[in-house]
C-alpha positions as CSV (number, residue, x, y, z in Angstrom):
1,X,151.5,64.1,57.3
2,X,154.2,66.8,56.9
3,X,156.1,68.7,59.6
4,X,154.3,71.9,58.3
5,X,151.0,70.3,59.0
6,X,152.1,69.3,62.5
7,X,153.2,72.9,63.3
8,X,149.8,74.1,62.0
9,X,147.9,71.7,64.2
10,X,149.8,72.9,67.2
11,X,149.1,76.5,66.4
12,X,145.4,75.7,66.0
13,X,145.3,74.1,69.4
14,X,147.0,77.1,71.0
15,X,144.6,79.5,69.3
16,X,141.6,77.6,70.5
17,X,142.9,77.2,74.0
18,X,143.9,80.9,74.4
19,X,140.4,82.4,74.7
20,X,139.5,79.7,77.4
21,X,142.4,80.8,79.6
22,X,141.9,84.5,79.2
23,X,138.9,85.3,81.4
24,X,139.4,88.8,82.7
25,X,136.1,90.7,82.5
26,X,136.0,93.6,80.1
27,X,133.3,96.3,80.1
28,X,132.0,95.5,76.6
29,X,131.4,91.8,77.7
30,X,128.6,92.8,80.1
31,X,125.0,92.7,78.9
32,X,124.1,96.0,80.6
33,X,126.3,99.1,81.3
34,X,125.4,102.5,82.5
35,X,127.4,105.7,83.1
36,X,127.8,106.9,86.7
37,X,127.7,110.5,87.5
38,X,129.6,111.2,90.7
39,X,130.0,114.4,92.8
40,X,133.4,116.1,92.3
41,X,136.3,115.2,94.6
42,X,134.9,112.1,96.2
43,X,136.8,109.0,97.3
44,X,133.9,106.6,96.8
45,X,130.2,106.4,96.1
46,X,127.2,104.1,96.3
47,X,124.5,103.2,93.7
48,X,121.5,101.0,93.8
49,X,121.2,98.5,91.0
50,X,118.2,99.6,88.9
51,X,115.6,96.9,87.8
52,X,117.1,96.8,84.3
53,X,120.4,95.7,85.7
54,X,118.8,93.1,88.0
55,X,117.1,91.7,84.9
56,X,120.5,91.0,83.4
57,X,122.3,89.2,86.2
58,X,123.5,85.7,85.4
59,X,124.3,84.7,89.0
60,X,122.2,84.3,92.1
61,X,124.8,86.1,94.2
62,X,125.4,89.1,91.9
63,X,129.0,88.1,91.2
64,X,128.6,89.4,87.6
65,X,128.5,93.1,88.8
66,X,131.5,95.4,88.2
67,X,132.4,99.1,88.3
68,X,134.9,100.3,85.7
69,X,136.8,103.6,85.4
70,X,137.6,105.4,82.1
71,X,140.6,103.1,81.4
72,X,138.3,100.0,81.6
73,X,139.9,98.9,84.9
74,X,137.6,97.3,87.5
75,X,137.7,99.3,90.7
76,X,137.3,98.0,94.2
77,X,133.7,97.5,95.2
78,X,131.3,95.6,97.5
79,X,127.7,95.4,98.4
80,X,126.2,97.4,101.2
81,X,125.0,95.2,104.0
82,X,121.3,94.6,103.6
83,X,119.0,95.9,106.4
84,X,119.1,93.5,109.4
85,X,116.2,91.1,109.2
86,X,114.4,89.8,112.2
87,X,115.3,86.2,113.0
88,X,111.6,85.4,112.6
89,X,108.4,87.2,111.8
90,X,107.2,88.9,115.0
91,X,103.6,88.3,116.0
92,X,101.4,89.7,118.7
93,X,99.2,87.7,121.1
94,X,95.9,86.6,119.7
95,X,92.6,88.4,120.6
96,X,89.4,86.4,120.9
97,X,86.4,87.6,119.0
98,X,83.5,89.2,120.8
99,X,80.4,88.6,118.6
100,X,78.0,91.5,117.9
101,X,74.2,91.2,118.2
102,X,71.4,93.4,117.1
103,X,68.4,93.4,119.5
104,X,64.7,93.6,118.8
105,X,63.1,96.9,119.6
106,X,62.3,97.1,123.3
107,X,64.3,93.9,124.1
108,X,66.5,94.1,127.2
109,X,70.1,93.1,126.7
110,X,71.6,90.3,128.6
111,X,73.4,91.1,131.9
112,X,76.8,92.4,131.3
113,X,76.2,93.4,127.7
114,X,77.6,96.7,126.4
115,X,76.0,98.9,123.8
116,X,78.1,99.6,120.7
117,X,77.3,102.4,118.2
118,X,77.9,101.4,114.6
119,X,77.1,102.8,111.1
120,X,75.2,100.1,109.3
121,X,74.0,100.6,105.7
122,X,74.6,104.3,105.9
123,X,72.5,104.8,109.1
124,X,73.8,104.9,112.6
125,X,72.5,102.3,115.0
126,X,73.2,100.4,118.2
127,X,74.2,96.8,118.8
128,X,75.2,94.8,121.8
129,X,78.3,92.9,122.7
130,X,79.0,90.6,125.7
131,X,82.4,92.0,126.7
132,X,83.3,89.0,128.9
133,X,82.6,86.6,126.0
134,X,80.3,84.5,128.3
135,X,77.8,83.8,125.5
136,X,80.5,82.4,123.1
137,X,80.1,82.4,119.3
138,X,76.7,80.7,118.9
139,X,74.6,81.8,121.9
140,X,72.5,84.9,121.4
141,X,72.9,87.7,124.0
142,X,69.2,87.8,124.7
143,X,65.9,86.4,123.3
144,X,65.1,88.1,120.0
145,X,68.6,89.2,119.2
146,X,70.4,88.3,116.0
147,X,74.1,87.8,115.6
148,X,75.7,90.1,113.0
149,X,78.4,89.4,110.4
150,X,80.9,91.2,112.5
151,X,83.0,90.9,115.6
152,X,84.7,93.1,118.2
153,X,88.2,92.7,119.6
154,X,89.5,94.4,122.7
155,X,93.0,95.4,121.5
156,X,93.5,98.3,123.8
157,X,96.6,96.7,125.4
158,X,98.4,96.1,122.1
159,X,101.5,98.4,122.1
160,X,103.3,97.3,119.0
161,X,102.5,98.8,115.5
162,X,101.1,96.3,113.0
163,X,101.7,95.8,109.3
164,X,99.0,93.1,108.8
165,X,96.2,91.2,110.6
166,X,96.1,87.4,110.8
167,X,92.7,86.0,111.3
168,X,91.6,82.6,112.6
169,X,88.3,82.0,110.9
170,X,85.8,79.5,109.6
171,X,85.3,80.0,105.9
172,X,83.1,78.5,103.2
173,X,85.2,76.7,100.5
174,X,86.2,78.4,97.3
175,X,84.7,81.8,98.2
176,X,87.1,84.9,98.7
177,X,85.7,86.9,101.6
178,X,86.1,90.7,101.8
179,X,86.7,92.0,105.3
180,X,86.1,95.6,106.4
181,X,87.6,97.0,109.5
182,X,87.4,100.0,111.8
183,X,88.9,101.2,115.1
184,X,87.4,103.1,118.0
185,X,88.5,104.3,121.4
186,X,84.9,104.7,122.9
187,X,82.8,102.2,120.9
188,X,80.9,105.2,119.5
189,X,83.1,107.0,117.0
190,X,84.8,104.7,114.4
191,X,87.7,105.3,112.0
192,X,87.7,102.9,109.0
193,X,90.8,100.8,108.2
194,X,92.3,100.3,104.8
195,X,92.7,96.5,104.5
196,X,94.3,94.9,101.4
197,X,93.5,91.4,100.3
198,X,90.7,88.9,100.8
199,X,90.6,85.7,103.0
200,X,89.8,82.4,101.4
201,X,90.1,78.6,101.6
202,X,90.1,76.7,98.3
203,X,89.6,72.9,98.0
204,X,92.0,70.8,96.1
205,X,95.5,69.3,96.4
206,X,97.2,72.8,96.5
207,X,95.2,73.7,99.6
208,X,95.5,77.4,98.8
209,X,94.3,79.6,101.6
210,X,94.9,83.1,102.9
211,X,93.9,84.5,106.3
212,X,96.2,87.5,106.3
213,X,95.1,91.1,105.5
214,X,97.8,93.7,104.7
215,X,97.4,97.2,106.1
216,X,98.0,100.2,103.9
217,X,100.1,101.8,106.7
218,X,101.3,100.7,110.1
219,X,98.4,100.4,112.6
220,X,98.7,101.4,116.3
221,X,95.9,99.7,118.3
222,X,96.9,100.8,121.8
223,X,93.8,102.2,123.5
224,X,91.6,101.1,120.6
225,X,89.0,98.5,119.9
226,X,89.1,96.7,116.6
227,X,85.9,95.8,114.6
228,X,85.9,93.5,111.6
229,X,82.8,92.9,109.4
230,X,82.0,90.7,106.4
231,X,78.6,91.8,105.1
232,X,76.8,89.6,102.7
233,X,78.9,86.5,103.4
234,X,77.2,83.4,104.9
235,X,79.1,80.7,106.7
236,X,81.9,83.0,107.9
237,X,83.0,83.2,111.6
238,X,86.1,85.1,112.7
239,X,87.2,83.5,116.0
240,X,90.3,85.5,116.8
241,X,92.8,87.9,115.4
242,X,96.5,88.5,115.8
243,X,99.0,90.9,114.2
244,X,102.3,90.9,112.3
245,X,104.5,93.5,113.9
246,X,105.6,96.3,111.6
247,X,109.3,96.7,111.0
248,X,111.0,99.9,112.0
249,X,111.9,100.7,108.4
250,X,110.3,98.4,105.8
251,X,112.5,97.9,102.7
252,X,110.7,98.4,99.4
253,X,111.3,95.8,96.8
254,X,112.5,96.6,93.3
255,X,109.8,95.7,90.7
256,X,110.3,94.9,87.0
257,X,107.6,94.0,84.5
258,X,108.0,90.7,82.6
259,X,107.2,90.6,78.8
260,X,104.0,89.0,77.5
261,X,104.0,85.3,78.2
262,X,103.9,82.3,75.9
263,X,100.5,80.5,75.9
264,X,100.9,76.9,76.9
265,X,97.4,75.5,76.4
266,X,94.1,76.8,77.7
267,X,95.1,76.8,81.3
268,X,98.8,77.9,81.4
269,X,101.1,80.8,80.6
270,X,104.9,80.6,80.6
271,X,107.8,83.1,80.8
272,X,111.4,82.3,79.9
273,X,113.6,84.3,82.3
274,X,116.9,85.6,81.0
275,X,118.2,86.3,84.5
276,X,119.4,84.4,87.6
277,X,118.5,87.1,90.2
278,X,116.6,85.6,93.1
279,X,112.9,86.6,92.9
280,X,111.5,87.8,96.2
281,X,107.9,87.9,95.0
282,X,105.7,87.7,91.9
283,X,103.0,90.2,91.3
284,X,100.2,88.8,89.0
285,X,97.4,91.1,87.9
286,X,94.4,90.4,85.6
287,X,93.3,92.7,82.8
288,X,89.7,91.7,83.2
289,X,87.4,93.5,85.6
290,X,85.4,91.5,88.1
291,X,87.4,88.3,87.6
292,X,88.9,85.7,89.9
293,X,91.2,82.8,89.0
294,X,93.0,80.5,91.5
295,X,96.5,79.7,90.1
296,X,99.5,77.6,90.8
297,X,103.0,79.1,90.2
298,X,105.8,76.7,89.1
299,X,109.4,77.1,88.0
300,X,112.4,75.1,86.7
301,X,116.0,75.8,85.6
302,X,116.2,73.4,82.7
303,X,113.8,72.5,79.9
304,X,114.5,68.8,80.7
305,X,113.5,69.2,84.4
306,X,110.0,68.7,85.7
307,X,108.2,71.8,87.0
308,X,108.2,72.3,90.7
309,X,105.6,74.2,92.6
310,X,106.7,77.6,94.1
311,X,103.4,78.9,95.4
312,X,99.6,79.0,95.0
313,X,97.5,82.1,95.1
314,X,94.3,83.7,93.8
315,X,94.4,86.4,91.2
316,X,91.4,88.7,91.4
317,X,90.1,92.1,90.5
318,X,86.7,92.7,92.2
319,X,84.6,95.8,92.5
320,X,83.8,96.7,96.2
321,X,80.2,96.8,97.5
322,X,78.3,100.0,97.7
323,X,80.7,101.9,95.5
324,X,83.8,100.9,97.5
325,X,87.0,100.9,95.5
326,X,88.2,98.0,93.4
327,X,90.3,95.4,95.3
328,X,93.1,93.4,93.8
329,X,95.4,90.6,95.0
330,X,98.8,91.4,96.5
331,X,102.1,90.0,95.3
332,X,102.8,86.4,96.3
333,X,106.2,85.8,98.1
334,X,108.6,83.3,96.3
335,X,111.3,83.4,99.0
336,X,114.2,84.3,96.7
337,X,113.6,81.5,94.1
338,X,116.0,81.4,91.2
339,X,114.4,79.8,88.1
340,X,114.9,80.1,84.3
341,X,111.4,79.3,83.4
342,X,108.2,80.4,85.1
343,X,104.8,78.9,84.6
344,X,101.3,80.0,85.9
345,X,98.5,77.4,85.7
346,X,94.9,78.0,86.4
347,X,93.4,75.4,88.8
348,X,89.9,74.3,89.8
349,X,88.9,73.8,86.2
350,X,89.4,77.4,85.1
351,X,91.2,78.7,82.1
352,X,93.6,81.5,81.3
353,X,92.8,83.5,78.2
354,X,95.7,84.9,76.2
355,X,96.5,88.4,77.6
356,X,94.5,87.7,80.7
357,X,97.5,88.1,83.1
358,X,100.3,90.5,83.5
359,X,103.3,89.6,85.7
360,X,106.0,91.6,87.5
361,X,108.9,90.2,89.4
362,X,110.0,91.9,92.7
363,X,113.6,91.8,93.8
364,X,115.3,92.6,97.1
365,X,117.2,95.9,96.7
366,X,120.9,95.6,96.0
367,X,123.3,98.6,96.6
368,X,126.9,98.7,95.3
369,X,129.6,100.8,97.1
370,X,132.8,101.4,95.3
371,X,136.1,103.3,95.5
372,X,136.4,106.0,92.9
373,X,140.0,105.1,91.8
374,X,141.3,106.1,88.4
375,X,139.8,108.7,86.1
376,X,136.1,109.2,85.4
377,X,133.7,108.6,83.9
378,X,132.9,105.4,85.8
379,X,130.6,102.6,84.5
380,X,128.3,100.2,86.3
381,X,128.2,96.9,84.6
382,X,125.9,93.8,85.1
383,X,125.2,90.5,83.3
384,X,128.1,88.3,82.3
385,X,127.8,84.5,82.5
386,X,130.6,82.7,84.3
387,X,132.1,85.7,86.0
388,X,134.1,85.0,89.2
389,X,133.2,86.8,92.4
390,X,135.2,90.0,93.1
391,X,133.1,92.0,95.6
392,X,135.0,92.9,98.8
393,X,133.5,92.5,102.2
394,X,131.5,95.6,103.3
395,X,133.6,95.8,106.5
396,X,136.8,96.0,104.5
397,X,135.5,98.9,102.5
398,X,134.1,100.6,105.6
399,X,137.5,100.4,107.3
400,X,139.2,101.9,104.2
401,X,137.0,104.8,103.2
402,X,137.0,108.0,105.2
403,X,133.2,108.1,105.8
404,X,130.6,105.5,106.7
405,X,129.2,103.5,103.8
406,X,125.7,105.0,104.4
407,X,127.2,108.5,104.2
408,X,128.9,108.0,100.8
409,X,127.4,110.2,98.1
410,X,125.0,108.6,95.8
411,X,126.0,108.2,92.2
412,X,123.4,108.9,89.6
413,X,122.8,106.3,86.8
414,X,123.2,108.0,83.4
415,X,123.2,106.8,79.8
416,X,122.6,103.0,79.5
417,X,124.2,100.7,77.0
418,X,122.8,97.2,76.4
419,X,124.7,94.6,74.4
420,X,122.8,92.7,71.7
421,X,122.4,89.0,72.4
422,X,125.3,87.2,70.8
423,X,124.6,84.5,68.3
424,X,125.2,81.1,69.6
425,X,128.5,79.6,68.6
426,X,129.0,76.2,67.0
427,X,129.6,74.6,70.4
428,X,126.8,76.3,72.3
429,X,124.5,73.3,72.3
430,X,127.4,71.0,73.4
431,X,129.2,73.0,76.1
432,X,127.5,74.8,79.0
433,X,128.0,78.5,79.6
434,X,130.4,79.7,82.3
435,X,133.6,78.4,83.8
436,X,132.5,74.8,83.6
437,X,131.8,75.1,79.9
438,X,135.1,76.8,79.2
439,X,136.9,74.2,81.2
440,X,135.2,71.4,79.3
441,X,136.0,73.1,76.0
442,X,139.7,73.5,77.0
443,X,139.9,69.8,77.9
444,X,138.3,68.9,74.6
445,X,140.7,71.1,72.7
446,X,143.7,69.6,74.6
447,X,142.4,66.0,74.1
448,X,141.9,66.8,70.4
449,X,145.5,68.1,70.2
450,X,146.8,64.9,71.8
451,X,144.9,62.8,69.3
452,X,146.2,65.0,66.5
453,X,149.8,64.7,67.6
454,X,149.3,60.9,68.0
455,X,148.1,60.8,64.4
456,X,151.1,62.8,63.3
457,X,153.5,60.4,65.1
458,X,151.8,57.4,63.6
459,X,152.1,58.8,60.1
460,X,155.8,59.6,60.6
461,X,156.4,56.1,62.0
462,X,154.7,54.5,58.9
463,X,156.8,56.7,56.5
464,X,160.1,55.8,58.3
465,X,159.1,52.1,58.3
466,X,158.4,52.2,54.5
467,X,161.8,53.9,53.9
468,X,160.3,57.0,52.6
469,X,161.9,60.2,53.9
470,X,159.4,62.6,55.5
471,X,158.4,65.7,53.4
472,X,160.2,68.9,54.3
């Protein structure tokens, strides 16, 4: 091998190693970019990552987010502190059910029973309740009386606003039960409640069950009685109810629709996820009216890994009785799961027809605060595999900027640029993406260079030993 060949080999090694060592993020390397429109003469601003940006993140901690100025320089930025979360979900005390009874005409109620006015099947009427609960759940209040599919709860002392009701109930297996609700201060005039969801208990290894009913808006029960009913459902008994306390300022999640899934047999649908953003919840909806399918939600991060169960739920879309509005299932929490493949499987012998389900992911909101250093226009960028963390602590930014982070003006997201997916390189199937992959590639290049130099030295040694002068 000639000296010229040796120099060429060294130059090749340097050329291959160079890109591995240069890792400063540039705006055009991010999958998603958007222009930021800022008010004039501001030292900083804040902007919430839109769902399109969250769908491009390649890290679970949003380290591949940057803000650039017109010169392509990354400016100082951080993430606004998320709203303080309670250490644990706050619950109220539980309230025992007081069964309601209808009495035969002319029958005298039991001692201590109280008359309650209700609106049943469109016509007002009276029923009886034993306010001290002495008759329990199964004993009739008086001869000839019939227990109704309803119960009363004395919640007049509850001072905290509620976001949901938690029921303790006996339920028939595999039957979603619709619960109606109403409140009253005098047991005569009732105001209906908007309850979302159905309660159910499904058999099987998943043990999927739900006894929580979400409220459309925070409910204040102080000074009010609560009435729950389940008309047309046999084998149901609600024994007690408690509440989940409403937060002072609930934080709305950021929702983004997923593309149509891949059909994986008659019972499963799969979605490849191009992002690493933690998923707070998954919203599944059916396109078919009056349908109900119990499903299992699974995920994995590598095609070679087994699927792991993330949650179980029931997807339904059911028309309400007597002209009531259609009810649908709420989103199922996933607790910030980060997966690259998502799978939904029908259980209990049911199937999923192609196009039967739509899916949306819900993310926790993420707000960026940044220093407006350099010349505008500024750009928000997201989505770059293997990017090192660069966000500053929120306290550091708060101590440097002249106003509170919450008082910074809000930048408006303008024109968006999305980079086309790059074609996989010749080593894409061998070396993983990110710093680990680049490090492995660098060592491979250096190792190859060492072997190449060893080969050059051996060739030179053989030429000298044979008495042949090396080529110039």
